[in-house]
N, C-alpha and C positions, 0 to 999 in steps of 0.2 A: 404456657402460663399455669401455675399451680392454682388449685381451687381457692386457696387462701388469698393469693394475689388477685384472682378474678373477683372475689367477693369484695376485696378492698377497693378495687377500681370501680366496681359497680356502686358501692356505697358512696365513694367520692363523687362519682358522676351524678348520682341521685341528689346528693347534698348540694352540689353546684347548681343543678337544675332548680332545686327548691329556692336557693338564694336568688337565682336569676329571676324566677317567677315572682318572688316577693318584691324585689327592687324595681322590676319593670312593670308591675301590675298597674294598669291605668287607673284603677280604682283606689290605689294607695295614695290618697290625697289628704293632706292635713291642713286645716285652716285654724289660725289663731287670730284673735282680735282683742285689742284693748282700747279703752276709752274712759272718759270722765263725765259724770253728771254733776254739774255745779248748781248749787242753790244757796239761798240766803234765808237764815232763820229769823223769824219775827220775834217780837218781844215775848209772845206767849208760846213760842215753839212752832207756830204756823209757817208754812212756806210763803214768803211774800213775793209779790210781783215786782220785777225790776226791769231795767233795759239792758239785757245781757249782751246785745250787739253794739252798744255804745262803747266808746273808749278806743284805745289804740288798736289798729288793725295789725295783727301779728302773723298773718299768712302771706306767702309770696303772691305776687300779682298773677302768676300763671294759674293759680287755683281758680276754678270756674265758679261764676255766680251769674244768675239770670237777671236780666234787666227788670223782669217782673218783680224781683225782690229788692228793688232800689229802696223801697219804703221800710225795709227790715230794721233799720236803725231805730225806728219809732215803735217797734213791736215790743210790748211788755210781755213777760213770760215768768214762769216760776223756775224753769230749768234751762240751763245752757248745756246741750250735749256737745262735748268738746273732743275733737280729734279722735273719733274712732278710726282705727286703721286695721285693715284686714290683710294678714300675711298668708301666703300660700307656699306649701312645701310639697313637691311632687318629684317622683323618680325620673321623669322625662317630660318633654314638652307636652302640654295638654291645653285644652280649652274649657272654660267654665262660664256659666251664666250665674250672676249674683243679683239678688234683689233684697232690699231692706225696706220694711214698712215702719212708719213712725206715727202711730195713732196719737192724736192730740198734739202732734208736733209738726214742725216744718223743716225740711232739709234745706239749708241755706248756702252751703259751700261744698264742693266736691272736686276730686281729681283722681284718676283721669276722667275723660269724658263719660258722662252718664245721662240717662234719660230720667229727668226729675219731674215729679208732679206734686201739686198743681203748678202749672207754668204761668198762671195769671190769677187776678182777682183775689190776692192775698191781702188781708187787712189785719188790724190789731184784734178784731173780734173773731177772726177765722179760727184761731187755735181753740177758742171756747165753744165753737159750734159742734153740736152732737154729730158724731161720726166723721169728724174731720181727720183725714189721713194724708200724710205726705209719703212719697216713695222715691227711692233711687234704684235704678236698674242699670247694670253693666252687662251687656250681651256680648258673647264671644270674647271673653277675656283670655288673652294668650298668656299662659304661664310658662316661662322659659328658664328652667333651672340652668345655671352655668353661663347664661348669656352675659355679654358685656353690659356693665352698668353705666349707661349714659342717660342721666336724668337731668331735667331742667334745673337751673339755679339762677339766682339774681344777686347783684352786688350787695344789697343790704342783708343783714343777718336775720335769721328767723329760726325759732326752735322747731319749726316744721322739719328741718333736715335731720334732726337727731333720730327720728323714727326710721331712717334708712339704714341705720347701723345694726343690721341683723343678718342672719343667714338665709332669709326668705328668698324665694325665686323672684326675679324681676317679672313684672306684668306689663301688658300694653293693651290699650283700647283705642281704636280709631286713630292710630298713629301717635298716641301719647303714651310715654313709658314712665313707670314709677316702680318703687319697691313694694308697693302696697296699694290697696284701694282706700281712699280717704274721703270722709264726709263729716259734716257738722250740722247742727240744727238748734232750734229752740222749741220749747213746749210749755203747755199749761197742763202739767200732770202732777200727780201726787207720788212722792218717793216714799219708800217703806221705812225711812228713818226721820226722826225729828229731834230737836234739842232745845232746851230752855237754859238760860244763863241766870244764875242766882246773884244776889247782891255782893257776894264775896268772890265772884268770878268763876265759880264752879259750873260745870255743864252737866245737866241731867239729860241723858240720851235715852230715847225710847224707840222701839221698833215693833213691827208687826209680827216678828218672830225672833229667833236667836240673833243677837247682835254680831257675834263673831269678833273679828279683829277691828279694834277702834284705835285711831291715832289722833291725839290732840296735839296741835302745834301752836305755839305762841312766839311772836317776834316783836320786840320792843326796842326801838332805837339801835338796831344792830345786834342785840343779844337775843338768844333764842332758847326755848325749852320745849320739851315734848314728853308725852307719856303714851305708851302703847299698852292697851288693855285687851285681854281676851275674855269675852263674856258669852256664856252659854244661855244667859237669860235674855229677857226682852227689855231690860232697863239697867242702866249703869250711871254712876256719878263719877265724873273725872274732875279733880281739883285743878287749880291753876298750877302748872309745873314750874319748878324753879328755873330761872334763866341761867345760861352758862353752858348749855349743851353743845356738842360738836355736830355740825351739819353733815359732815361726811359719814359719821357713824349712823345718823338717822337715815341717810340715803341708802346705805348698805342694808339696814334693817328693812326698809321699804322694798328693796329689791328682793330680799329673802321672802317677804310676805307674798309678793307677786309671783315668784317662782313656785311657792307652795300652792298657790291658787291655780297653777297650770301653765304659766308662761315659761318660755325658754329663757335661759340666762341672759342672752343678748337682747331679747325682747323686753325683759324686766328693766334692764339697764337703760334701754332706749326710752322706755316710758318715764322713768324717773328723770333722765336727762331732759326730756321734752318739757316736763312740768317743773323743773328745778326752780325757775325764776318766778313761778306762779304759786306753787304749793308752799314755798318758803318765804313769801313776801310778808310785809308788815301786817300785823293784826293777829287774829285768832281764828282757827278753823278746825273742823273735824273731818278726818279722812276715814272712810270705811269701805269695805268690800261689798258691792251690790250682790245680793243672792242671784245665782244663775237663773233661777226661775223668774225672778223679777226682770232681769235683763231680757230674757226671751219674750216675756209678755209685753214689755215696753217697746221693744225693738226687734220684732220678728225678722229672722234672717233665713234666706233660702238660697242654697248653693247647689247647682246641678253641674256635673254628677255629684251625688251626695258624698261628702268627705268621709274618710275612714274615722277621723277624729276631729272634733271641733272644741276649741277652748275660747271662752268669752269672759274676759276679766275686766270688769268696770269698777272704777273707784268713785265713790260718792265723795264730793268735796262740798261741805256745808260751811258757809261763812258765819261766824258767831260774832255778835257785837257785845263785847264784855264791857263792864264799867271802865276798865282801863282804856279801851278804844273810844268809848263815848267821851270820856274826859279829854283824851288827846285831841280828838276832832273838834270838840267844843272850844278848847283853848285856841286851836288854829282858826276857827271861825271868829272868835272874839278879837283876835289880833291880826286877822286877815293874812295869816301865814300860809301863802300858797304852796311852797315846797312841802310843808308838813301835811297839807291835804293830799297832795299828789302821791304821797307814799301809799295811799289806799287805792290807787288806780281806779278801775271800773266800779269798785264798791263804794267810792266816795259819795255818789248820789244817794243810794239807799241809807247809808249811815247818816248823812246830813239831813235827809228827809225825816228820819226817826227823831233826830235831835230837835229839829225845828217844829215838829208836831207836838212836842212835849211842852205843856204850859210852864213847867219848872225850868226850862232852859233860859228864859229871860232874854232870848235873842229876837231881833226884829227879822222875822222870816222874809218879809217882802224886800227889805233892804239887802239881805244876804243872797237872794236868789241869783242876781246878776253876777255877783262875785263867784258863787259856787259854779255856775255854768261856764263862766269865763275860765276858771281854773281847770274845769273838766275838759274844756275845748283844747287845752294844751296837750292832753294825752293823744288826741287824734291828729294834731297838726303835722302835716307832711307824711302821713302814713296811709292815705287813701289810695285805692287802686282804681283804674278805669273799669267801668262795668262791662262785662262780656255779654253779648246778646245771645239769645237761644239759637241753636242751630237746627 
């Protein structure tokens, strides 16, 4: 063998060894997470308390809930932490331990099996108690790239399943398999963004730092409009957008925003598909990207062994009650138009409460309470799951 050939073989052997070492390194673990913090803006921009766990149950019944949380539907909170999912990417089978802390919040649903605290003595006042913290811990999570994807399903549809459409490795805990670790919760915490709505329907958005990407979305009787704004300042005003926009174009732009923030392409699409029926429902809302530092402070995450890279992309979803929304719901209350009320889903109660609390509404609050709660009950009818006891 000539010296040149020898050096070429040596170089190729070294390169192959480097590639093998990189792709099979047990520490070469990547974790990506996305989720949503949902809140309701008050008349003066404050975060109002509402019942975020009331309304239609949109999760499959195999998702675990503790019996101790049976009272959760009566818990008022300022934030609904919705569908954080943790994806794992690894070059080979590995095992990880994962722990999430939720200061001022309560973990209410999860899958696969986790150890969740507190397991008892949770009341409406618990979230406001100084030092209250809820935790979810998954020990010995088996991450198995390339494994057969055999996950639980149920006959009724759920947007839960859309989150599985990624390239992440399957995981399993305690005999339960999934494409991710899933959890949800509620909290009485302050978010770094607020917004007030003016008489002409414009929204004035303020933050504790640079606002970044803002998306205002309006939907009225099937017609929709949106505006996307990039703001380096801590305040911005977004006028009511013209209706007549294309929903698919908006979905594509949202995916691009999420990819820019650090999600993989299929993860971004899965997130938009998961929330398509909620982000784009009747009414007005502001979508924004939560600063990573705020996410880490509100929801500390610990993964062992430590990942090579971690992305946490959370969207803030703030419901805004514009004059158009107030007028629409007021008309529905005056005429007892139940279908018109149900378009607003789980936000029907806080909208109605604001209207009835206003002396200028001219409505008989006492007489309407039964009608409102009767309409709201239609959202939950037939969607309840049996409660799973703690193991």
